[in-house]
C-alpha positions in Angstrom: 10.6 -5.4 36.5 9.0 -2.1 37.4 6.6 -1.1 35.1 6.9 2.7 35.9 7.7 5.1 32.8 10.4 7.1 33.2 10.8 8.4 30.1 8.8 8.3 27.0 9.3 9.8 23.5 6.4 10.0 21.0 6.6 10.9 17.4 10.0 12.2 17.3 11.5 13.0 14.0 15.2 14.8 13.1 16.6 15.8 9.8 20.5 17.0 8.9 19.8 18.4 5.8 18.3 16.2 3.4 19.1 12.9 5.3 16.1 11.7 7.6 17.6 10.8 10.9 14.4 9.6 12.6 11.2 9.2 11.3 8.1 9.3 13.8 10.5 7.5 16.4 8.9 6.0 19.8 10.5 4.8 22.8 9.4 4.0 26.4 12.1 3.3 29.5 10.7 1.6 32.7 12.0 2.2 36.1 14.8 -0.6 36.7 15.6 -1.9 33.5 18.3 -2.1 31.3 17.1 -1.1 28.0 19.1 -2.0 24.5 19.2 0.4 21.6 20.7 -1.3 18.4 20.2 -0.9 14.8 22.6 -0.4 11.7 25.2 2.9 11.4 23.4 5.9 10.5 19.9 4.2 11.8 19.5 7.1 14.2 20.5 5.7 17.8 22.7 7.9 18.6 20.5 10.9 17.2 17.6 9.9 19.5 19.8 9.2 22.5 21.6 12.7 21.9 18.4 14.0 21.5 17.4 12.6 25.4 20.3 13.7 26.7 19.9 17.5 25.5 22.8 17.7 23.4 20.3 18.3 20.3 16.5 19.4 19.9 14.4 17.5 17.5 11.9 18.7 14.7 9.1 17.4 15.9 7.9 15.2 18.9 7.2 14.9 22.3 9.0 13.8 25.5 7.8 12.6 29.0 10.4 12.1 31.7 8.8 10.9 35.0 5.4 12.0 34.1 6.0 15.2 33.0 6.6 17.0 29.8 10.3 17.2 28.6 12.4 19.0 26.8 15.8 19.7 27.9 17.6 22.8 27.0 21.0 21.4 27.0 23.5 18.3 28.3 23.6 20.2 31.7 19.9 21.1 31.6 19.4 17.3 31.1 22.1 16.2 33.6 20.5 18.7 36.3 17.2 17.0 35.8 18.8 13.4 36.3 19.7 12.5 32.5 23.5 11.6 31.7 25.3 10.2 28.5 28.5 8.5 28.0 29.0 9.0 24.3 30.9 7.0 21.3 33.8 9.2 20.9 35.9 11.3 23.3 34.0 14.3 24.6 37.0 15.1 27.1 39.4 18.1 27.1 42.8 16.9 26.8 44.7 19.8 28.5 42.4 20.0 31.4 43.2 18.0 34.6 41.1 14.9 35.4 39.3 16.4 38.0 38.2 19.5 36.1 37.0 17.0 33.0 34.8 15.0 35.6 33.3 18.5 37.0 32.6 20.3 33.3 29.9 22.1 34.0 29.4 21.7 37.5 32.3 23.7 38.9 29.6 26.0 40.8 29.5 23.5 43.7 33.2 24.0 44.2 33.1 27.9 44.4 33.5 29.8 47.5 33.8 33.8 47.5 34.2 33.6 44.0 37.6 31.3 43.6 37.1 27.7 42.5 38.0 25.5 45.5 40.8 23.4 43.4 41.8 21.1 46.4 37.6 20.3 47.3 37.0 19.6 43.6 40.6 16.9 43.4 39.2 15.4 46.9 35.4 14.8 45.2 36.9 13.5 41.7 39.2 10.9 44.1 36.2 9.6 45.6 34.2 8.9 42.6 37.4 7.6 41.0 37.7 5.2 44.1 34.5 4.1 43.9 35.1 3.1 40.2 37.8 1.4 41.1 40.3 4.0 39.1 42.5 4.6 41.5 45.3 4.6 38.7 43.8 7.6 37.5 45.0 10.7 39.5 42.7 13.3 39.5 45.5 16.2 39.7 46.9 14.9 36.6 46.4 16.6 32.9 44.0 14.1 30.9 46.2 13.9 27.7 48.4 11.5 29.7 46.0 8.7 29.6 45.1 6.3 27.0 41.5 6.3 25.1 39.7 3.9 27.2 40.9 5.6 30.4 39.6 8.5 29.3 36.1 7.1 28.7 36.1 5.7 32.3 36.6 9.4 33.3 33.5 10.3 31.4 32.0 7.5 33.1 33.0 8.7 36.2 31.5 12.3 35.8 28.4 11.0 34.3 27.9 8.7 37.4 28.7 11.4 39.9 25.5 13.1 40.1 24.0 9.9 40.3 21.4 9.9 37.3 18.0 8.2 37.2 18.8 7.5 33.6 22.1 6.8 32.2 22.7 6.8 28.4 25.9 4.5 27.2 26.2 5.1 23.3 28.5 2.3 21.5 31.4 3.1 25.1 31.6 -0.7 25.7 33.6 -1.3 22.3 35.9 1.2 23.1 36.8 -0.3 26.8 39.0 -3.4 27.5 38.0 -6.2 29.9 38.4 -4.6 33.1 36.7 -1.5 31.7 33.9 -3.4 30.6 33.3 -4.8 34.0 33.2 -1.8 35.6 30.8 -0.1 33.1 28.4 -3.0 33.8 28.6 -3.4 37.6 27.5 0.6 37.7 24.9 -0.4 35.1 23.5 -3.3 37.3 23.7 -1.2 40.3 21.5 1.4 38.4 18.9 -1.2 38.1 18.9 -2.6 41.3 18.7 0.9 42.6 15.4 1.0 40.7 16.9 3.7 38.0 17.3 3.4 34.1 20.2 2.4 31.6 19.7 3.0 27.9 22.3 0.9 26.4 23.5 1.1 22.4 25.7 -1.3 21.2 26.8 -3.4 17.9 27.3 -6.7 19.5 24.2 -8.5 19.3 25.6 -11.1 22.2 26.0 -8.6 24.8 22.6 -6.8 24.3 21.2 -10.2 24.8 23.1 -10.8 28.0 22.9 -7.5 29.4 19.6 -5.9 28.5 16.0 -6.6 29.4 14.4 -5.1 26.5 15.7 -4.0 23.3 14.3 -1.6 20.6 15.3 -1.9 17.0 15.9 1.1 14.4 16.3 0.6 11.1 16.7 4.2 8.8 15.1 5.9 11.3 12.2 4.6 12.1 11.6 2.3 15.0 11.0 -1.6 13.8 10.0 -3.2 17.2 10.7 -3.6 20.5 11.6 -7.3 22.0 11.5 -8.8 25.7 14.2 -10.3 26.7 11.9 -13.7 26.3 11.8 -13.2 22.9 15.5 -12.9 22.0 16.4 -14.3 18.9 20.0 -13.0 17.8 19.0 -14.1 13.7 15.9 -12.0 13.8 17.3 -9.4 15.5 20.3 -8.7 12.8 17.4 -9.5 10.0 15.2 -6.9 11.7 18.6 -4.4 12.0 19.7 -4.7 8.2 16.7 -5.7 6.6 17.9 -8.6 5.0 19.1 -12.2 5.8 22.5 -12.3 7.8 24.6 -15.2 7.5 25.3 -16.5 11.2 28.6 -17.5 10.6 30.5 -14.5 8.6 33.8 -15.7 9.4 36.3 -17.3 7.2 35.4 -21.3 6.5 39.1 -22.4 5.5 41.2 -24.2 8.1 44.4 -23.9 5.8 46.9 -21.6 7.5 50.3 -22.4 6.0 52.3 -19.6 5.2 54.5 -18.9 2.5 58.2 -18.0 2.8 57.8 -14.3 1.4 58.2 -12.0 4.8 56.0 -8.5 4.5 57.3 -7.1 7.8 59.7 -8.6 9.9 60.3 -6.6 13.8 62.9 -7.9 16.0 63.4 -7.1 20.1 60.7 -4.3 20.0 61.0 -2.6 23.3 59.2 0.1 25.1 58.0 1.2 28.4 54.9 -1.1 27.6 56.5 -3.8 25.2 59.0 -6.1 26.7 61.3 -7.9 23.9 58.3 -7.9 20.9 59.7 -10.2 17.4 56.9 -10.5 15.1 57.0 -11.6 11.2 54.0 -11.1 8.9 53.9 -12.5 5.8 52.0 -12.1 2.5 49.3 -13.9 2.1 48.5 -14.2 5.6 46.2 -12.7 8.4 48.4 -12.3 11.6 45.8 -11.6 14.7 47.1 -9.8 17.4 45.0 -9.8 21.0 45.4 -9.2 24.4 43.9 -6.9 27.0 43.3 -3.1 25.8 46.6 -2.3 28.3 48.9 -5.3 26.9 50.5 -3.0 24.3 49.4 -4.4 20.8 47.7 -1.2 20.1 51.0 0.4 20.5 52.9 -2.4 18.6 50.9 -1.6 15.8 52.1 2.2 15.6 55.7 1.1 15.7 55.3 -1.3 13.1 53.8 1.4 11.0 56.6 4.2 12.1 54.3 6.2 13.9 56.0 5.7 17.1 60.1 4.7 17.8 61.2 1.7 20.0 63.6 2.5 22.6 65.1 -0.5 21.4 64.8 -3.1 18.2 63.9 -2.3 14.7 61.0 -2.9 12.1 62.0 -3.9 8.4 60.2 -4.9 5.5 61.0 -8.1 3.5 63.5 -6.3 1.3 65.3 -5.1 4.4 64.2 -1.3 4.3 64.0 -0.2 7.9 60.6 1.7 8.7 62.1 4.6 10.5 58.9 6.6 10.0 55.5 6.7 8.7 56.6 8.3 5.2 59.1 5.4 5.0 56.1 3.1 5.9 53.6 4.8 3.1 56.6 4.6 0.6 56.7 1.0 1.0 53.0 1.0 0.4 52.0 0.2 3.9 48.5 1.2 5.5 47.7 1.4 8.6 43.8 1.9 10.3 43.8 3.4 13.8 41.8 2.4 16.5 41.0 6.1 17.4 39.5 7.5 14.5 38.4 10.7 15.5 42.2 11.5 16.4 44.2 9.5 14.2 42.3 8.2 11.5 39.9 11.1 9.7 40.3 14.5 9.5 36.6 15.5 10.8 36.9 18.8 9.4 37.3 17.9 5.8 34.5 16.4 3.3 34.2 12.3 2.8 35.9 12.7 -0.8 39.5 14.8 1.2 39.7 11.9 3.4 39.4 9.1 1.1 41.6 10.5 -1.9 44.1 11.9 0.5 46.6 9.1 1.0 46.2 7.9 -3.1 46.9 11.3 -4.3 49.7 10.4 -6.1 47.8 7.4 -7.7 45.1 10.0 -8.6 47.9 12.3 -10.5 48.1 12.5 -14.0 51.1 14.7 -14.4 51.2 17.8 -12.3 47.2 18.0 -12.0 44.4 15.8 -10.1 41.4 16.2 -11.9 38.4 17.0 -10.0 36.2 14.2 -11.8 38.9 11.5 -11.3 38.9 12.1 -7.4 35.1 12.4 -7.2 34.6 9.3 -9.1 37.4 7.5 -6.9 35.9 8.6 -3.8 32.6 7.4 -4.8 33.8 4.2 -5.6 35.4 3.6 -2.4 32.8 5.1 -0.3 30.3 3.0 -2.2 32.2 -0.4 -1.6 31.9 0.3 2.3 28.2 1.4 1.9 28.7 4.8 3.6 25.4 6.3 4.9 25.7 10.2 3.6 24.2 13.2 2.0 26.9 13.0 -0.6 30.7 12.8 -1.2 31.3 16.6 0.0 29.5 16.2 3.2 32.2 16.7 5.9 33.4 13.4 8.2 32.4 15.0 11.7 28.4 15.3 10.4 28.8 11.0 9.9 27.7 8.4 12.6 31.0 6.9 14.4 30.1 3.6 12.0 30.2 5.4 8.9 33.0 7.4 10.5 34.8 4.2 10.7 34.0 3.1 7.2 35.7 6.2 5.7 38.6 5.2 7.4 39.0 1.9 6.1 37.7 2.8 2.7 40.4 5.3 2.5 43.2 2.9 3.1 41.9 0.5 0.6 42.2 3.1 -2.0 45.8 2.9 -1.7 45.8 -0.3 -3.3 48.6 -1.2 -0.3 50.6 -4.4 0.0 50.6 -4.4 3.4 47.8 -3.3 6.0 47.7 -3.1 9.6 44.1 -2.9 10.8 43.5 -1.6 14.7 40.3 -2.7 15.7 38.6 -2.6 12.2 35.1 -3.4 13.2 34.8 -1.2 16.2 31.6 0.7 16.2 30.1 -1.1 12.8 26.9 -3.2 12.7 26.6 -6.9 11.8 25.8 -6.3 7.9 28.9 -4.5 7.6 31.2 -6.4 9.7 30.5 -9.0 7.1 31.6 -6.7 4.2 34.9 -5.9 6.0 35.7 -9.5 6.7 34.8 -10.2 2.9 37.3 -7.7 2.2 40.1 -8.8 4.3 39.8 -12.5 2.5 39.8 -10.8 -0.4 43.2 -8.6 0.2 44.5 -12.2 1.7 43.7 -14.1 -1.4 45.2 -11.3 -3.6 48.5 -12.1 -1.9 48.2 -8.9 0.8 49.9 -8.8 4.3 47.2 -8.2 6.7 48.0 -7.6 10.5 44.8 -7.2 12.6 44.7 -6.2 15.9 41.7 -6.8 18.1 40.1 -6.9 21.4 37.1 -9.4 20.4 38.3 -12.9 20.7 35.8 -14.7 18.1 37.3 -12.1 15.0 40.6 -13.0 15.9 39.7 -16.9 15.7 37.3 -16.9 13.1 39.8 -14.6 10.7 43.4 -15.0 11.3 45.7 -17.7 10.1 48.0 -17.4 13.5 47.2 -15.1 16.9 49.8 -13.5 18.4 48.5 -12.8 22.5 50.1 -10.4 24.3 50.5 -9.9 28.3 51.5 -7.1 30.2 53.7 -6.4 27.1 55.2 -9.8 26.6 54.5 -12.6 24.0 52.5 -14.8 26.1 51.1 -17.8 23.5 51.2 -18.2 19.5 47.8 -20.0 18.0 48.1 -21.7 14.6 44.7 -21.5 12.9 42.7 -24.4 14.1 38.4 -25.4 14.3 39.6 -26.6 17.5 40.7 -23.0 19.2 38.4 -21.9 21.3 37.8 -18.2 23.4 38.8 -20.0 26.7 41.8 -21.2 25.6 43.0 -17.9 24.8 42.0 -16.1 27.5 44.2 -18.2 29.7 47.0 -16.6 28.2 45.6 -13.3 28.4 44.5 -13.0 31.9 
């Protein structure tokens, strides 16, 4: 590894109200390395990376970049100096074209005689998209026609266009499927070979150990340690992250996959532009896993089952024969849906934690025509506590939480409804190992209570570890079904996924 220091942060402090996000944080990144940054949700990872990327100022501390003092005025100043970032949440503009999104803040290079040369911008956008293997994304198209993964890849294209000396990837890999991750990894390794650097943030310990040359661990705003690759130990990393002992295997230990005859949901012959004649039955007391590549149709299937989208053909009915025509009917039949896209579909970002958690449960909280504030507050505190949401207080707006803590609120609000049928779409996306374990315990507890759980996931160990049955989708079709089996392996599933 080249030991030339490209960036050094020393004594960095940052507070948000009463919350001390960073306390005397230090980080050194050398040229030609992929440097991992891990920690629990709310540990300060995104705060530190956003300070480096110019998205917000630090309260105290110093930074050096390429041997000189570094204090970016904003993200565009950081980009100009050679530091670019791809964040964990969507940072694009839906009503602008792909090309306009790639060159946000960089439009001046296409201006001639006071007019933006749109054709030249489109040509340059196509070059970078083609270079990344994203030929299916058309520069002239509005971004809103593309899914969440494709939008994140457009952000990556924007970040890579200026060939940064330091690229920051904040939890982006969790939003990508296998093909998207391959594009991301290939470009990270290319930058490393060119003696440039990557700061890579992820909750996936195995991913960190495979990809990164060194890893720095944060806990509660403090730097715990920096580990060299030769010293990697996944168990030790998890302990450093959460400050307590973490069991290595936090999935289910039973292998009784017997199903009851009590059907919760019955979807027959579901077809859309993406799905082709899919039939699914979900039973009470079952965790049914659905897996595949990101664009296989599994996320759309979840939306159809909850009534958020209408299929071109086919029906979705509950066990008593009620047809799920829309989400209002689904809610009336005690169904819950936790979306993969938490910022746009699962949460009201400008509302408080209390308002988000209580919204689906207002009927439960009502006494006659009145909802008592103390009862509402107690309810929200209970479920925020159950998921260990790190917050200033229950009246904090959700937009100010870390990505992982937003996800906890999204799960907590539906647990509070005491639903009978749960559809979880990537329930542990962006959540640290400690809370993953808690969510798996909750899923198992819901199963023991006889609830019906459909879990859509892009993580094969999660599907194998938690499901009674696994349905695999490939290119919109059901390609395989697997019962719960201690001998079931990821390689066996992959044969039917790719």
